[in-house]
Structure formats: C-alpha cells, structure tokens
KOLBA-543007 format. One record per residue: x, y, z of N, C-alpha, C in turn; residue number from 1. Coordinates in steps of 0.001 Angstrom, whole numbers. Example, Ala and Ser with C-alpha at 12.3 -4.5 7.8 and 13.67 -1.06 7.14 Angstrom:
<sites>
      n_c1      n_c2      n_c3     ca_c1     ca_c2     ca_c3      c_c1      c_c2      c_c3   num
     13190     -5690      7800     12300     -4500      7800     13200     -3300      7800     1
     12850     -2250      7080     13670     -1060      7140     12900        30      7870     2
</sites>
This chain:
<sites>
      n_c1      n_c2      n_c3     ca_c1     ca_c2     ca_c3      c_c1      c_c2      c_c3   num
     -4841     19994      2871     -5262     20388      1753     -5488     19165       652     1
     -6476     18748       562     -6809     17615      -356     -6822     18147     -1951     2
     -5995     17441     -2608     -6168     17641     -4184     -7164     16414     -4893     3
     -8160     16691     -5302     -9160     15694     -5749     -9309     16154     -7326     4
     -9659     14951     -7968     -9945     15010     -9490    -11437     14153     -9543     5
    -12231     14713    -10316    -13501     14213    -10121    -13971     14161    -11777     6
    -14185     12874    -12316    -14870     12554    -13605    -14030     13328    -14462     7
    -12744     13121    -14523    -12081     14037    -15409    -11887     13135    -16855     8
    -12165     13739    -18041    -11934     13169    -19353    -11089     14251    -20089     9
    -10528     13667    -20939     -9494     14550    -21735     -9259     13877    -23089    10
     -9382     14453    -24268     -9203     14077    -25630     -8231     15104    -26343    11
     -7342     14323    -27045     -6517     15217    -28140     -7274     15143    -29368    12
     -7736     16262    -29900     -8527     16224    -31057     -9731     15325    -30941    13
     -9857     14099    -31568    -10929     13040    -31492    -10154     11794    -30656    14
     -9235     11731    -30378     -8434     10638    -29510     -8696     10813    -27727    15
     -9596     10040    -27444     -9584      9874    -25838     -8580      9513    -25170    16
     -7953     10452    -24171     -6689      9914    -23476     -7139      9571    -22140    17
     -8030     10196    -21534     -8488     10069    -20043     -9903     10063    -19884    18
    -10533      9076    -19276    -11824      8740    -19248    -12293      8675    -17677    19
    -13155      9649    -17517    -13706      9642    -16007    -12741      9130    -14867    20
    -11604     10062    -14828    -10737      9614    -13847    -11204     10279    -12525    21
    -10926      9642    -11340    -11333     10001    -10045    -10296      9542     -9291    22
     -9646     10616     -8276     -8526     10033     -7677     -8391     11376     -6526    23
     -7482     11281     -5395     -7346     11947     -4627     -5901     11946     -3966    24
     -5339     13045     -3363     -4140     12937     -2873     -4127     13957     -1622    25
     -3318     13497      -393     -3520     14313       718     -2193     14745      1110    26
     -2146     15941      2188      -710     16093      2360       171     15247      3230    27
      1321     15388      3186      2327     14274      3795      2502     12820      3249    28
      1851     12893      1685      2165     11714      1093      2793     12000      -232    29
      3253     10711      -623      3742     10748     -2070      2718      9757     -2970    30
      2117     10163     -3785      1352      9288     -4596      2017      8912     -5979    31
      2198      7814     -6434      2854      7342     -7593      1683      7191     -8669    32
      1819      7682     -9872       931      7245    -10829      1674      6670    -11796    33
       981      4993    -11964      1571      3960    -12807       809      3818    -13662    34
      1529      3229    -14661       817      2491    -15921      1804      2345    -17005    35
      1581      1811    -18007      2207      1660    -19243      2204      2820    -20102    36
      3260      2833    -21119      3271      4131    -22001      1948      4210    -22789    37
      1671      5724    -22765       420      5792    -23453     -1033      5546    -22605    38
      -902      5459    -21216     -2040      5247    -20411     -2477      6566    -20050    39
     -1743      7628    -20157     -2378      8956    -19844     -1771      9687    -18547    40
      -518      9287    -18218        46      9596    -16807       250     11100    -16853    41
      1081     11643    -17801      1486     12980    -17974       469     13943    -18350    42
      -382     13437    -19022     -1745     14015    -19511     -2467     14369    -17975    43
     -2663     13463    -17403     -3437     13707    -15912     -2536     14458    -15354    44
     -1264     14627    -14994      -634     15597    -14485      -875     16894    -14949    45
      -786     17264    -16304     -1058     18396    -16902     -2382     18870    -16806    46
     -3280     18142    -16448     -4798     18593    -16257     -4695     19182    -14626    47
     -4086     18377    -13884     -4058     18644    -12595     -3502     20216    -12233    48
     -2588     20574    -13207     -2136     22014    -13315     -2716     22877    -14035    49
     -3715     22506    -14486     -4230     23188    -15583     -3647     23586    -16794    50
     -2337     23134    -17086     -2010     23250    -18221     -2499     22606    -19437    51
     -3531     21800    -19386     -4434     21322    -20269     -5759     21491    -19609    52
     -6644     21821    -20338     -8132     21731    -19863     -8864     20551    -20073    53
     -9425     19869    -19403    -10409     18567    -19683    -11747     18703    -20591    54
    -12057     17643    -21062    -13334     17829    -21715    -14479     17930    -20782    55
    -14378     17216    -19696    -15390     17081    -18744    -14528     16825    -17178    56
    -15194     17358    -16416    -14573     16893    -14796    -14070     18071    -14184    57
    -13579     18052    -13006    -13168     19063    -12114    -11805     18640    -11528    58
    -10988     19563    -11317     -9926     19289    -10265    -10046     20398     -9151    59
     -9887     20023     -7957    -10221     20665     -6830     -8898     20729     -5813    60
     -8653     21776     -5296     -7676     22220     -4400     -8334     22562     -2967    61
     -8685     21578     -2083     -9508     21916     -1036    -11015     22406     -1576    62
    -11259     23602     -1367    -12452     23859     -1983    -12449     24779     -3032    63
    -11407     24775     -3687    -11170     25677     -4939    -11004     24839     -6218    64
    -11750     25560     -7232    -11644     24648     -8346    -10568     25205     -9250    65
     -9516     24544     -9825     -8319     24841    -10171     -8507     25724    -11581    66
     -9525     25258    -12318     -9860     25997    -13589    -10569     27459    -13553    67
    -10902     27646    -12240    -11488     28995    -11989    -10462     29956    -11659    68
     -9157     29448    -11246     -7886     30141    -10688     -7036     30847    -11983    69
     -6633     31951    -11901     -5527     32455    -12920     -4133     31847    -12694    70
     -3393     31849    -13832     -1862     31042    -13623     -1095     31457    -12510    71
     -1143     32712    -12353      -546     32908    -10781      -921     32328     -9803    72
     -2315     32146     -9510     -2777     31658     -8470     -2563     30342     -8362    73
     -2535     29343     -9584     -2280     28085     -9708      -923     27746     -9061    74
       148     28789     -9558      1456     28689     -9558      1608     28906     -7953    75
       885     29667     -7160      1261     30015     -6001       694     28396     -4849    76
        93     27585     -5627      -331     26624     -4842       234     25338     -5361    77
       578     25082     -6792       965     24031     -7355      2178     24200     -8209    78
      3139     23369     -7960      4523     23472     -8666      4645     22231     -9464    79
      5081     22665    -10578      5375     21266    -11595      6733     21250    -12157    80
      7259     19977    -11968      8667     19686    -12338      8500     18849    -13462    81
      8700     19122    -14694      8549     18470    -15916      9712     17454    -15905    82
      9417     16453    -17007     10337     15371    -17123     11745     15847    -17787    83
     11618     16943    -18807     12956     17179    -19379     12882     18825    -19261    84
     13936     19464    -18832     14022     20732    -18720     15393     21087    -19727    85
     15144     21994    -20594     16722     22722    -21255     17099     23463    -20289    86
     18333     23057    -19767     18768     24079    -18603     19342     25578    -19448    87
     19175     26537    -18900     19823     27759    -19419     20964     28061    -19025    88
     21736     29054    -19282     23083     29592    -18840     22816     30472    -17904    89
     22551     29621    -16623     22421     30649    -15529     22797     29655    -14248    90
     23148     30462    -13137     23422     29785    -11969     22434     28878    -11290    91
     22717     27938    -10338     21760     27316     -9760     20786     28248     -8813    92
     21761     29245     -8223     20538     30203     -7294     19728     31089     -8234    93
     20254     31388     -9300     19288     32181    -10212     18114     31252    -10696    94
     18285     29830    -11010     17203     29021    -11390     16383     28755    -10438    95
     16764     28677     -9229     15961     28482     -8159     15096     29793     -7907    96
     15559     30906     -7932     15065     32037     -7712     13666     32220     -8443    97
     13685     31806     -9971     12996     31957    -10783     11509     31173    -10162    98
     11726     30242     -9365     10724     29766     -8845      9684     30772     -7680    99
     10514     31925     -7428      9612     32936     -6756      8652     33984     -7678   100
      8719     33570     -9012      7724     34334     -9762      6535     34572     -9457   101
      5791     33539     -9064      4462     33905     -8589      4325     35001     -7532   102
      5341     35192     -6681      5199     35972     -5740      5604     37459     -5856   103
      6600     37358     -7034      7349     38545     -7129      6541     39522     -8220   104
      6570     40915     -7572      6070     41975     -8348      6929     42536     -9295   105
      7179     43672     -9456      8126     44458    -10572      9864     44072    -10115   106
     10074     43602     -8802     11280     43666     -8477     11545     42562     -7532   107
     12661     41801     -7495     13123     40957     -6389     13210     41477     -5140   108
     12643     41238     -4011     12895     41621     -2858     13928     40820     -2098   109
     14301     41616      -916     15330     40766      -213     14801     39520       527   110
     13325     39559       759     12761     38304      1341     12816     37130       349   111
     12596     37516     -1059     12898     36407     -2010     14138     35813     -2048   112
     15157     36584     -1914     16565     36184     -1816     16962     35220      -512   113
     16457     35878       560     16208     35123      1902     15723     33475      1686   114
     14452     33686      1104     13876     32476       909     14722     31391        57   115
     15325     31881      -919     16215     31045     -1732     17491     30438     -1037   116
     17837     31371      -313     19152     31094       635     18808     29858      1419   117
     17724     30061      2196     17170     29171      2936     16755     27896      2375   118
     16339     27756      1453     15944     26438       529     17167     25921       306   119
     18464     26618       -32     19539     26109      -659     20243     25284       575   120
     20114     26087      1782     20881     25469      2950     19964     24078      3364   121
     19012     24403      3323     17909     23095      4046     18246     22105      3044   122
     18392     22333      1826     18614     20938       861     19949     20748       546   123
     20886     21349      1381     22178     21208      1131     22725     21169      -178   124
     22374     22448      -831     22773     22554     -2195     23839     23779     -2262   125
     24533     24128     -1304     25377     25432     -1237     26410     25002     -2291   126
     26841     23743     -2278     28017     23582     -3315     27507     23741     -4508   127
     26532     23870     -4867     25782     23888     -6210     25482     25399     -6742   128
     25338     26269     -5692     24633     27606     -5877     25179     28427     -6971   129
     26407     28294     -6905     26801     29404     -8193     27496     28599     -9397   130
     27324     27434     -9502     27440     26544    -10669     26560     26824    -11623   131
     26842     26787    -12982     25960     27046    -14029     25242     25894    -14200   132
     23875     25840    -14274     22913     24476    -14464     23192     23695    -15854   133
     23769     24394    -16800     23854     23744    -17905     24903     22929    -17892   134
     25962     22799    -16877     27107     22292    -16560     27107     21218    -15509   135
     25621     20869    -15363     25507     19932    -14162     25065     18420    -14615   136
     25231     17714    -13673     24876     16259    -14225     23208     16029    -13835   137
     22739     15274    -14317     21306     14924    -14209     20891     15002    -12994   138
     21642     14451    -11856     20858     14301    -10646     20873     15760    -10152   139
     22312     16404    -10254     22338     17659     -9946     21082     18664    -10343   140
     20880     18539    -11455     20073     19351    -12269     18579     19025    -11706   141
     18172     17800    -11445     16945     17440    -10856     16882     18098     -9519   142
     17669     18177     -8715     17596     18535     -7191     17588     20175     -7568   143
     18072     21136     -8380     17966     22214     -8644     16331     22570     -8991   144
     15782     21649     -9775     14655     21966    -10352     13363     21616     -9110   145
     13717     20710     -8253     12957     20440     -7127     12942     21620     -6146   146
     14191     22187     -6134     14341     23381     -5015     13715     24568     -5761   147
     13757     24740     -6796     12984     25772     -7742     11500     25574     -7444   148
     11168     24437     -7439      9479     24015     -7210      9168     24355     -5944   149
     10054     24023     -4856      9705     24173     -3500      9866     25495     -3090   150
     10604     26607     -3527     10618     27891     -3197      9336     28855     -3695   151
      8667     28036     -4598      7194     28426     -4944      6344     28613     -3675   152
      6822     27714     -2553      6191     27388     -1294      4607     26896     -1947   153
      4507     25804     -2603      3462     25280     -3126      2716     24411     -1955   154
      1354     24121     -2292      1133     22783     -1251       927     21647     -2052   155
      1044     21421     -3454      1395     20487     -4236      2471     20413     -4881   156
      3164     19243     -5013      4204     19057     -6024      3735     18029     -7097   157
      3919     18484     -8645      3668     17417     -9554      4871     17131    -10403   158
      5305     15970    -10328      6766     15589    -10804      6443     14565    -11938   159
      7089     14707    -13292      6744     13849    -14233      7989     13159    -14329   160
      7931     11743    -14030      9150     10895    -13944     10508     11600    -13504   161
     10369     11848    -12091     11469     12365    -11614     12889     11823    -11565   162
     12917     10600    -11840     14171      9642    -11802     14622      9361    -13231   163
     13820      9829    -14305     14089      9133    -15363     15455      9541    -15827   164
     16177      8726    -16627     17477      8975    -17145     18575      8973    -15926   165
     18290      8663    -14660     19078      8845    -13519     19689      7321    -13351   166
     20973      7296    -12885     21535      5853    -12483     20905      5533    -11219   167
     21247      4347    -10945     20662      3779     -9552     20765      4487     -8395   168
     22077      4924     -8043     22348      5706     -6985     21776      7207     -6876   169
     21554      7571     -8039     20841      9322     -8066     19216      8866     -8227   170
     18716      7602     -8660     17337      7665     -8485     16741      7570     -7107   171
     17843      6631     -6117     17245      6638     -4752     17645      7901     -3882   172
     18757      8720     -4422     19003      9964     -3703     17984     11031     -3899   173
     17414     10893     -5442     16259     12131     -5656     15124     11810     -4771   174
     14594     10108     -4661     13288      9760     -3860     13391     10116     -2670   175
     14824      9919     -2094     14916     10131      -671     14773     11718      -437   176
     15303     12482     -1360     15195     14163     -1297     13726     14325     -1484   177
     12975     13697     -2450     11405     14151     -2330     10680     13796     -1131   178
     10877     12631      -626     10146     12165       584     10538     13043      1883   179
     11849     13452      1786     12262     14261      2972     11359     15582      2888   180
     11284     16329      1513     10765     17404      1353      9350     17384      1825   181
      8542     16235      1364      7099     16049      1504      6766     15838      3073   182
      7687     15345      3817      7300     15162      5232      7838     16546      5922   183
      8863     17117      5503      9269     18356      6416      8423     19536      6373   184
      7904     19627      4842      6946     20811      4509      5474     20533      4498   185
      4993     19236      4810      3706     18922      4819      3076     18943      3332   186
      3779     18636      2605      3362     18951       994      2599     17497       508   187
      1782     17683      -600      1327     16497     -1357      2084     16316     -2791   188
      2507     15410     -2685      3411     14915     -4101      2630     14036     -5005   189
      2624     14331     -6133      1868     13273     -7112      3334     13170     -8254   190
      3481     11895     -8638      4578     11843     -9671      4206     10625    -10287   191
      4681     10661    -11667      4363      9700    -12702      5796      8806    -12555   192
      5569      7775    -12551      6862      6756    -12521      6664      5142    -13456   193
      7753      4667    -13738      7888      3615    -14623      8435      2566    -14014   194
      9186      2759    -12695     10017      1929    -12253      9014      1373    -10896   195
      8427       228    -11115      7282      -137     -9945      7921      -383     -8695   196
      9064     -1045     -8547      9704     -1433     -7237     10360        68     -6715   197
     10690       909     -7544     11152      2210     -6760     10042      2881     -6185   198
      8819      2765     -6949      7594      3238     -6494      7175      2744     -5206   199
      7251      1182     -5284      6858       519     -4011      7808       982     -2620   200
      8995      1323     -3021      9947      1613     -2011      9578      3162     -1314   201
      9177      3894     -2197      9232      5188     -1744      7409      5859     -1577   202
      6667      5351     -2314      5185      6113     -2359      4258      5382     -1497   203
      3486      6467     -1006      2406      6142       244      1289      5458      -423   204
       899      5860     -1711      -441      5276     -2268       -45      5305     -3726   205
      -881      4741     -4637      -590      4485     -6026     -2129      4485     -6806   206
     -1665      5239     -8044     -2852      5117     -9002     -2295      4616    -10219   207
     -3068      3594    -10451     -2728      2642    -11722     -3516      3241    -13011   208
     -3146      3548    -14059     -3998      3831    -15275     -3710      2826    -16226   209
     -4752      2635    -16863     -4717      1624    -18146     -5879      2025    -18855   210
     -5400      2293    -20206     -6373      2780    -21170     -7126      4099    -20886   211
     -6334      5033    -20105     -6636      6597    -19817     -7926      6043    -18591   212
     -7989      5005    -17888     -8873      4893    -16831     -8073      4513    -15643   213
     -8579      4867    -14523     -7991      4320    -13249     -8478      2885    -12894   214
     -7486      1919    -13196     -7736       608    -13040     -7778       202    -11516   215
     -6956       881    -10689     -6855       420     -9123     -6121      1874     -8589   216
     -6626      2073     -7285     -5913      3039     -6626     -6173      2579     -5179   217
     -4963      3086     -4333     -5001      2611     -2859     -3319      2529     -2314   218
     -3177      1582     -1561     -1939      1569      -964     -1312       498     -1286   219
      -310       -51      -556       387     -1232     -1284      -349     -2533     -1200   220
     -1547     -2666      -593     -2355     -3755      -708     -2935     -3713     -2377   221
     -3019     -2856     -2892     -3706     -2838     -4210     -2642     -3382     -5459   222
     -1339     -3468     -4948      -414     -3961     -5912      -160     -5527     -5704   223
     -1056     -6244     -6511     -1001     -7659     -6631      -376     -8094     -7855   224
        67     -9379     -7964       532    -10021     -9143      -295     -9925    -10150   225
     -1851    -10133    -10037     -2709    -10210    -10971     -2840     -8826    -11509   226
     -2922     -7799    -10655     -3181     -6400    -10977     -2001     -6163    -11973   227
      -861     -6397    -11680       369     -5829    -12561       170     -6713    -13709   228
      -155     -7801    -13950      -388     -8643    -15189     -1448     -7906    -16094   229
     -2729     -7668    -15305     -3626     -6874    -16072     -3447     -5576    -16713   230
     -2689     -4996    -15906     -2154     -3623    -16553     -1237     -3498    -17420   231
      -186     -4134    -17049      1017     -4196    -17868      1117     -5141    -18992   232
       377     -6424    -18816       545     -7568    -19739      1678     -8294    -19549   233
      2266     -8128    -18390      3543     -9034    -17930      3365     -9879    -16692   234
      3092    -11044    -16740      3160    -12063    -15477      4311    -11701    -14683   235
      4004    -11693    -13376      4828    -11323    -12340      4521    -12194    -11021   236
      5609    -12204    -10159      5379    -12791     -8906      5692    -11554     -7852   237
      5114    -11542     -6677      5397    -10431     -5589      6201    -11183     -4319   238
      7426    -10920     -4126      7930    -11558     -3064      8325    -10388     -1883   239
      8502    -11032      -844      9056    -10084       207     10357     -9950       422   240
     10909     -8768       543     12577     -8568       639     12739     -7373      1901   241
     13103     -8106      2864     13374     -7313      4168     12297     -6349      4557   242
     11122     -7119      4434      9877     -6592      4997      9004     -5911      3600   243
      9594     -5649      2657      8965     -4807      1512      8711     -5735       315   244
      7739     -5330      -334      7292     -6061     -1633      8212     -6055     -2647   245
      8585     -7040     -3400      9455     -6983     -4814      8763     -7486     -5751   246
      8623     -6744     -7073      8090     -7502     -8213      8981     -8117     -9158   247
      8833     -9336     -9173      9769    -10102     -9799      9051    -10529    -11216   248
      9490    -10293    -12402      9359    -10800    -13652      8920    -12389    -13572   249
      7832    -12843    -14398      7712    -14265    -14374      8855    -15159    -14711   250
      9806    -14774    -15702     10813    -15745    -15772     11713    -15759    -14581   251
     11674    -14897    -13911     12395    -15173    -12522     11838    -15547    -11316   252
     10307    -15600    -11365      9513    -15708    -10115      9805    -17123     -9346   253
     10376    -18137    -10136     10555    -19294     -9331     12072    -19428     -8791   254
     12846    -18367     -9149     14201    -18259     -8798     14085    -17767     -7303   255
     15087    -18443     -6419     15277    -17763     -4956     15897    -16693     -5172   256
     15257    -15557     -4348     16406    -14281     -4084     17200    -14601     -3256   257
     18293    -14400     -3390     19661    -14739     -2558     19858    -13702     -1756   258
     19087    -13497      -576     19316    -12646       401     18381    -13023      1779   259
     19412    -12831      2671     18574    -13009      4159     17551    -12474      4362   260
     17149    -11247      3657     15939    -10423      3978     14616    -11070      3425   261
     14704    -12100      2846     13663    -12894      2082     12920    -13661      3031   262
     11540    -13516      3267     10958    -14032      4091     10239    -15435      3378   263
     11069    -16481      2972     10621    -17811      2660     10135    -17594      1121   264
     10328    -16460       516     10179    -16516     -1167      8873    -16311     -1249   265
      7955    -15769      -370      6627    -15869      -169      6019    -15184     -1554   266
      5035    -15713     -2443      4371    -15203     -3399      3523    -14256     -2956   267
      2919    -13194     -3282      1844    -12311     -2765      1091    -12091     -3578   268
      -300    -11727     -3302     -1223    -11001     -4309     -1872    -11953     -5164   269
     -1532    -13306     -5212     -2246    -14130     -6362     -3719    -14341     -5514   270
</sites>
C-alpha cells in the first residue's frame, strides 16, 4: 500500500508553508523527512494524517483519498507519534491499550487485551508494562508511544522527530526498534529528523524540504555534499565510514577520520 502526496500546498493564514509537495512512501521502508527548521517537515506529517487540511493537493493511501475518510477510518490505517507527549498517570499497559481506540466499540474486548499483551511481548516491554509512564525515561516513554501506535494495526506510521532529546545510546536503540517494527510488520514509516548521519544510518529513502518545497527525494545517492550545502547553508564533505556515508562539517572535512573503517577518506557527492 503506497502513501502518496500529490501537489500539496498549505498555508497558515497568509503565510505559505508547503508548496506543491509531491512524494511517495512504500511498505517495508523508512523515509526520513529532512530539512532546516521552518522547512515544513512537521506540517507535512500533519497533512498526511489529515490533522491539517491543505489548501490544494491530495494525500492518497492506495486508492483512498485521506481527506474523504473519517477520523476513525484514518486512525485504522495511519498512526501518528508526535514529538512531545505529556505522559498521563497511567501504566504503560493502559497507555498502549489506548491505541486500540479506533477499533473498540463501547467496551474493551478480550481480543484487544490480547493484542496489547502480544505487542508488549513482541517488543520486549514486559518490564515496563505495569510502570507508570510519567515516571519513565525519555527512551522508555518513546518505546511505549511506538507500541501504542503499533497496536492500532496501522499500515503507515508517522513519527515526528522520534529521537529528539534522547542520548546517543537511546537514539540508536529507538531507531533499531523502529526499523525492526517496519520490517516485521511490513509497515511504511515516515519520520522527520534533524540528525543527518542518524538518518543515513537507518532510513531507506529521503525527502529533503527547503522553503516548503521538495528540494530532492530518493535514496542515498541524492545525499551529496552540494545538496546539503544548498539545503542547510553549511559546507560539508561526505566520507565513507565502514561502508556507510558520513557527513562531516566543512571545518573538519580535511581532517582524517581516525578509523580503520574509512576507505581512503574519499570525499563523495561533489
């Protein structure tokens, strides 16, 4: 099931934020939405989830136009993990159970309980299940938020800066967590990110926004030193580290990366 955005434009009052955005995302892939502050990344996610209605354009989930669906129908297909969540005084189990709301009628069914238990076991969250979420660390809270989204049984997950405010260990733990979920459940994940090297490490494809427009989109081949400078206004070099691309700020571009994984300090993308 492909999520596609066609000619989407959005404005806050008279201020244009997105202009003629076109992009796609497919199952079994992570798409990183990149760009400087104010480029329209979070607004694009909210339009994809119909939380905001664009001035022009469409968002299609397969053959379905998102803005023709009810909120319940959208929630049965698309799960949204916001950047900041004010944790309530509930256990992780109950917080995850809230993800079943699009499918629950008047009462919680045994089937809903079993689905929550299965997700908790599958994601190795049993130690957190009975803890209150307002007493959890940022990394633990993010895992619970992702589990709550997953128990919605969505086809698409939209994540707004899922690694913001996390330390290095938790950033990679959360990204491995997301990658495993996407491949195991054959989901489509789109996420806004600021850390370019983290995005290069985990994402399959990239959408780079500048001034509300798609400046470039594609796989790793579109991430060039010239492109990064044009989008972010910062000169960089791109080197190889253990077979992966690493973006190095210009001030450090001539310095040797002291690692046996570097392949000759090759500068790419120029």
